[in-house]
SEVO-869954 format. One record per atom (N, C-alpha, C): residue number from 1; chain; atom name; x, y, z. Coordinates in steps of 0.02 Angstrom, whole numbers, plus 32768, in hexadecimal, padded with zeros to 4 digits. Each point is the difference from the previous one (the first is absolute). Layout:
N
+-----+-------+------+------+------+------+
|   n | chain | atom |    X |    Y |    Z |
+-----+-------+------+------+------+------+
| NUM |     A |   CA |    X |    Y |    Z |
...
+-----+-------+------+------+------+------+
//
This chain:
73
+-----+-------+------+------+------+------+
|   n | chain | atom |    X |    Y |    Z |
+-----+-------+------+------+------+------+
|   1 |     A |    N | 621E | 33E6 | 3226 |
|   1 |     A |   CA | 803F | 7FF9 | 7FDD |
|   1 |     A |    C | 802A | 7FCE | 8028 |
|   2 |     A |    N | 802F | 7FE0 | 7FDF |
|   2 |     A |   CA | 802C | 7FC9 | 801E |
|   2 |     A |    C | 8047 | 8016 | 7FF2 |
|   3 |     A |    N | 802A | 800C | 803C |
|   3 |     A |   CA | 8045 | 8008 | 7FF5 |
|   3 |     A |    C | 8027 | 7FC5 | 8001 |
|   4 |     A |    N | 8024 | 7FEE | 7FCE |
|   4 |     A |   CA | 802D | 7FC8 | 7FF1 |
|   4 |     A |    C | 8045 | 8012 | 800A |
|   5 |     A |    N | 8022 | 7FDB | 8032 |
|   5 |     A |   CA | 8043 | 8012 | 8009 |
|   5 |     A |    C | 802D | 7FBE | 7FF2 |
|   6 |     A |    N | 8038 | 8009 | 7FDD |
|   6 |     A |   CA | 8029 | 7FC8 | 7FEC |
|   6 |     A |    C | 8033 | 7FFF | 8036 |
|   7 |     A |    N | 8005 | 7FC4 | 801D |
|   7 |     A |   CA | 802F | 7FF2 | 803C |
|   7 |     A |    C | 8045 | 7FEC | 7FE7 |
|   8 |     A |    N | 8004 | 7FE9 | 7FC0 |
|   8 |     A |   CA | 8043 | 7FE9 | 7FED |
|   8 |     A |    C | 8027 | 8032 | 7FD5 |
|   9 |     A |    N | 803E | 7FE8 | 7FEC |
|   9 |     A |   CA | 802B | 802C | 7FD1 |
|   9 |     A |    C | 7FF6 | 7FF8 | 7FB9 |
|  10 |     A |    N | 7FE4 | 7FD0 | 7FEB |
|  10 |     A |   CA | 7FEA | 7FE9 | 7FBC |
|  10 |     A |    C | 7FB6 | 801B | 7FF2 |
|  11 |     A |    N | 7FF4 | 8019 | 7FC1 |
|  11 |     A |   CA | 7FC1 | 8011 | 7FEE |
|  11 |     A |    C | 7FC9 | 7FCC | 8005 |
|  12 |     A |    N | 7FBF | 800E | 800F |
|  12 |     A |   CA | 7FCE | 7FC9 | 8002 |
|  12 |     A |    C | 7FC8 | 8014 | 7FC6 |
|  13 |     A |    N | 7FEB | 7FD3 | 7FDB |
|  13 |     A |   CA | 7FCC | 8003 | 7FCB |
|  13 |     A |    C | 7FC1 | 7FE3 | 801B |
|  14 |     A |    N | 7FD3 | 8029 | 7FF9 |
|  14 |     A |   CA | 7FB2 | 7FEF | 8018 |
|  14 |     A |    C | 7FD6 | 8007 | 7FBF |
|  15 |     A |    N | 7FCD | 7FDA | 8001 |
|  15 |     A |   CA | 7FC9 | 8004 | 7FD0 |
|  15 |     A |    C | 7FCB | 801F | 801F |
|  16 |     A |    N | 7FE5 | 8038 | 7FE2 |
|  16 |     A |   CA | 7FCE | 8031 | 801A |
|  16 |     A |    C | 7FCF | 8005 | 7FC5 |
|  17 |     A |    N | 7FC5 | 801E | 8011 |
|  17 |     A |   CA | 7FCE | 8008 | 7FD2 |
|  17 |     A |    C | 8011 | 8043 | 7FD7 |
|  18 |     A |    N | 7FF0 | 8001 | 7FBF |
|  18 |     A |   CA | 8013 | 8041 | 7FE1 |
|  18 |     A |    C | 7FD3 | 8037 | 8011 |
|  19 |     A |    N | 8012 | 803D | 7FF9 |
|  19 |     A |   CA | 7FDB | 8040 | 800D |
|  19 |     A |    C | 7FD6 | 8009 | 7FC5 |
|  20 |     A |    N | 8015 | 7FF5 | 7FC0 |
|  20 |     A |   CA | 7FE0 | 8015 | 7FC3 |
|  20 |     A |    C | 7FCC | 7FCF | 7FF0 |
|  21 |     A |    N | 8007 | 7FBB | 8000 |
|  21 |     A |   CA | 7FD0 | 7FCD | 7FF1 |
|  21 |     A |    C | 7FE5 | 7FD6 | 8039 |
|  22 |     A |    N | 7FC2 | 7FFC | 8009 |
|  22 |     A |   CA | 7FE4 | 7FE5 | 8041 |
|  22 |     A |    C | 8010 | 7FB5 | 8006 |
|  23 |     A |    N | 8015 | 7FDA | 7FC8 |
|  23 |     A |   CA | 8003 | 7FBA | 8004 |
|  23 |     A |    C | 8048 | 7FF2 | 7FF3 |
|  24 |     A |    N | 802D | 8032 | 7FF3 |
|  24 |     A |   CA | 8043 | 7FF0 | 7FF3 |
|  24 |     A |    C | 8033 | 8004 | 8037 |
|  25 |     A |    N | 8033 | 7FDF | 7FFE |
|  25 |     A |   CA | 8033 | 7FFC | 8033 |
|  25 |     A |    C | 8048 | 8020 | 7FE6 |
|  26 |     A |    N | 801F | 8017 | 802C |
|  26 |     A |   CA | 8044 | 801E | 7FED |
|  26 |     A |    C | 8032 | 7FEE | 803A |
|  27 |     A |    N | 8040 | 8009 | 7FF3 |
|  27 |     A |   CA | 8031 | 7FF5 | 8037 |
|  27 |     A |    C | 8018 | 8045 | 8021 |
|  28 |     A |    N | 800D | 7FFB | 8040 |
|  28 |     A |   CA | 801A | 8033 | 8022 |
|  28 |     A |    C | 803E | 7FEC | 8022 |
|  29 |     A |    N | 8034 | 8023 | 7FF8 |
|  29 |     A |   CA | 8046 | 7FF6 | 8015 |
|  29 |     A |    C | 8011 | 802F | 803B |
|  30 |     A |    N | 8005 | 7FE0 | 8039 |
|  30 |     A |   CA | 800D | 8027 | 803D |
|  30 |     A |    C | 8052 | 7FF9 | 800F |
|  31 |     A |    N | 801F | 8038 | 7FF4 |
|  31 |     A |   CA | 8050 | 8004 | 800B |
|  31 |     A |    C | 8015 | 7FE6 | 803B |
|  32 |     A |    N | 8040 | 7FED | 800B |
|  32 |     A |   CA | 801B | 7FE4 | 803D |
|  32 |     A |    C | 8009 | 803A | 8034 |
|  33 |     A |    N | 801E | 7FF2 | 803A |
|  33 |     A |   CA | 8016 | 802A | 8035 |
|  33 |     A |    C | 8031 | 8038 | 7FED |
|  34 |     A |    N | 8032 | 7FEB | 7FDD |
|  34 |     A |   CA | 8035 | 802C | 7FEA |
|  34 |     A |    C | 7FF1 | 803D | 7FD2 |
|  35 |     A |    N | 7FC4 | 7FF3 | 7FD9 |
|  35 |     A |   CA | 7FE8 | 8032 | 7FD3 |
|  35 |     A |    C | 7FE8 | 803A | 8024 |
|  36 |     A |    N | 7FE8 | 7FFE | 8038 |
|  36 |     A |   CA | 7FE2 | 8036 | 8027 |
|  36 |     A |    C | 7FB4 | 800E | 7FF3 |
|  37 |     A |    N | 7FE1 | 7FCF | 7FD0 |
|  37 |     A |   CA | 7FB9 | 8009 | 7FF0 |
|  37 |     A |    C | 7FE3 | 7FBE | 8005 |
|  38 |     A |    N | 800B | 7FE3 | 8036 |
|  38 |     A |   CA | 7FDB | 7FBB | 8009 |
|  38 |     A |    C | 7FBA | 8003 | 801F |
|  39 |     A |    N | 7FE4 | 8035 | 7FFE |
|  39 |     A |   CA | 7FB8 | 8009 | 801C |
|  39 |     A |    C | 7FD5 | 8012 | 7FC1 |
|  40 |     A |    N | 7FC7 | 7FE8 | 7FF4 |
|  40 |     A |   CA | 7FD5 | 8006 | 7FCF |
|  40 |     A |    C | 7FB9 | 8000 | 8015 |
|  41 |     A |    N | 7FD5 | 802E | 7FF2 |
|  41 |     A |   CA | 7FBD | 8009 | 800F |
|  41 |     A |    C | 7FD6 | 7FE4 | 7FC7 |
|  42 |     A |    N | 7FD1 | 7FD2 | 8017 |
|  42 |     A |   CA | 7FD2 | 7FDC | 7FCD |
|  42 |     A |    C | 7FBC | 8005 | 801A |
|  43 |     A |    N | 7FD2 | 800F | 7FCA |
|  43 |     A |   CA | 7FB7 | 8005 | 8010 |
|  43 |     A |    C | 7FE1 | 7FBE | 8014 |
|  44 |     A |    N | 7FCE | 7FF9 | 802A |
|  44 |     A |   CA | 7FE4 | 7FC2 | 8019 |
|  44 |     A |    C | 7FE7 | 7FD8 | 7FC9 |
|  45 |     A |    N | 7FED | 8020 | 7FCB |
|  45 |     A |   CA | 7FDD | 7FDC | 7FC4 |
|  45 |     A |    C | 8037 | 7FD8 | 7FDA |
|  46 |     A |    N | 8039 | 8011 | 8001 |
|  46 |     A |   CA | 8037 | 7FE8 | 7FDB |
|  46 |     A |    C | 8023 | 7FC0 | 801D |
|  47 |     A |    N | 7FF3 | 7FF1 | 803B |
|  47 |     A |   CA | 8021 | 7FC4 | 801F |
|  47 |     A |    C | 7FE6 | 7FBF | 7FE4 |
|  48 |     A |    N | 8028 | 7FD3 | 800B |
|  48 |     A |   CA | 7FF4 | 7FBA | 7FE6 |
|  48 |     A |    C | 8019 | 7FD1 | 803B |
|  49 |     A |    N | 7FEE | 7FB7 | 7FF1 |
|  49 |     A |   CA | 801C | 7FD4 | 8039 |
|  49 |     A |    C | 804B | 7FFC | 7FF8 |
|  50 |     A |    N | 801E | 8012 | 7FCF |
|  50 |     A |   CA | 8046 | 7FFC | 7FF7 |
|  50 |     A |    C | 802A | 8026 | 8035 |
|  51 |     A |    N | 7FE0 | 803F | 800F |
|  51 |     A |   CA | 801E | 8029 | 8033 |
|  51 |     A |    C | 7FFB | 7FDE | 803F |
|  52 |     A |    N | 7FCD | 7FDC | 8012 |
|  52 |     A |   CA | 7FF7 | 7FE0 | 8045 |
|  52 |     A |    C | 8037 | 7FC6 | 7FFE |
|  53 |     A |    N | 800B | 7FD8 | 7FCD |
|  53 |     A |   CA | 802D | 7FCE | 8001 |
|  53 |     A |    C | 8044 | 8015 | 8004 |
|  54 |     A |    N | 8016 | 8035 | 7FE1 |
|  54 |     A |   CA | 8041 | 8020 | 800A |
|  54 |     A |    C | 800F | 8019 | 8041 |
|  55 |     A |    N | 7FCD | 8019 | 801D |
|  55 |     A |   CA | 8008 | 8015 | 804C |
|  55 |     A |    C | 8007 | 7FC7 | 802C |
|  56 |     A |    N | 7FD8 | 7FC9 | 7FF2 |
|  56 |     A |   CA | 8010 | 7FC3 | 802C |
|  56 |     A |    C | 8049 | 7FE6 | 7FF8 |
|  57 |     A |    N | 8017 | 8004 | 7FC2 |
|  57 |     A |   CA | 8046 | 7FED | 7FF8 |
|  57 |     A |    C | 8031 | 802D | 8024 |
|  58 |     A |    N | 7FEF | 803D | 8011 |
|  58 |     A |   CA | 802D | 8025 | 8029 |
|  58 |     A |    C | 8023 | 803A | 7FDC |
|  59 |     A |    N | 7FF2 | 7FFF | 7FBF |
|  59 |     A |   CA | 8023 | 8037 | 7FD1 |
|  59 |     A |    C | 7FE6 | 803F | 800B |
|  60 |     A |    N | 7FBF | 8011 | 800F |
|  60 |     A |   CA | 7FE5 | 803F | 8005 |
|  60 |     A |    C | 7FD4 | 8005 | 8043 |
|  61 |     A |    N | 7FF5 | 8040 | 8010 |
|  61 |     A |   CA | 7FD0 | 8009 | 8035 |
|  61 |     A |    C | 7FC5 | 8032 | 7FE4 |
|  62 |     A |    N | 7FCC | 7FF6 | 8017 |
|  62 |     A |   CA | 7FC3 | 802A | 7FEC |
|  62 |     A |    C | 7FE5 | 8021 | 8032 |
|  63 |     A |    N | 7FE0 | 8039 | 7FFA |
|  63 |     A |   CA | 7FDB | 802A | 8037 |
|  63 |     A |    C | 7FCC | 8020 | 7FDD |
|  64 |     A |    N | 7FC3 | 7FFC | 8023 |
|  64 |     A |   CA | 7FCA | 802B | 7FE8 |
|  64 |     A |    C | 8006 | 8043 | 8017 |
|  65 |     A |    N | 7FF5 | 8035 | 7FD1 |
|  65 |     A |   CA | 8000 | 804E | 8007 |
|  65 |     A |    C | 7FBE | 8012 | 7FF0 |
|  66 |     A |    N | 7FD7 | 801F | 8029 |
|  66 |     A |   CA | 7FCB | 801F | 7FEC |
|  66 |     A |    C | 8006 | 8036 | 7FD6 |
|  67 |     A |    N | 7FD1 | 800D | 7FD3 |
|  67 |     A |   CA | 8009 | 8037 | 7FCA |
|  67 |     A |    C | 7FF9 | 803F | 801F |
|  68 |     A |    N | 7FE4 | 800F | 803C |
|  68 |     A |   CA | 7FFB | 8042 | 8021 |
|  68 |     A |    C | 8048 | 8012 | 8017 |
|  69 |     A |    N | 802D | 7FDB | 800B |
|  69 |     A |   CA | 803D | 8017 | 801B |
|  69 |     A |    C | 802A | 801D | 7FBE |
|  70 |     A |    N | 7FED | 7FEC | 7FC6 |
|  70 |     A |   CA | 8022 | 801A | 7FC6 |
|  70 |     A |    C | 7FF4 | 803F | 7FE4 |
|  71 |     A |    N | 7FC9 | 8021 | 8019 |
|  71 |     A |   CA | 7FEC | 8044 | 7FEF |
|  71 |     A |    C | 8026 | 802E | 8020 |
|  72 |     A |    N | 8015 | 803A | 7FDB |
|  72 |     A |   CA | 801D | 8037 | 801C |
|  72 |     A |    C | 7FD0 | 8036 | 800A |
|  73 |     A |    N | 7FFF | 8023 | 8035 |
|  73 |     A |   CA | 7FC7 | 802E | 800F |
|  73 |     A |    C | 8010 | 8039 | 8027 |
+-----+-------+------+------+------+------+
//
């Protein structure tokens, strides 16, 4: 899983792969810092090169989170 964090106050719109259709794309809007929900978890298969470009621009940060840490046991 990939954790995406918005660093700015304004929302950021990303193009990601759809969960429902394998070849379709959809938009993901990550709220800004003031909303308190500026962290989004995204599956590895859903990422695109747009996420990398927005990260290089400095609008978001990404971090890889292993799936084993998400399980509660």
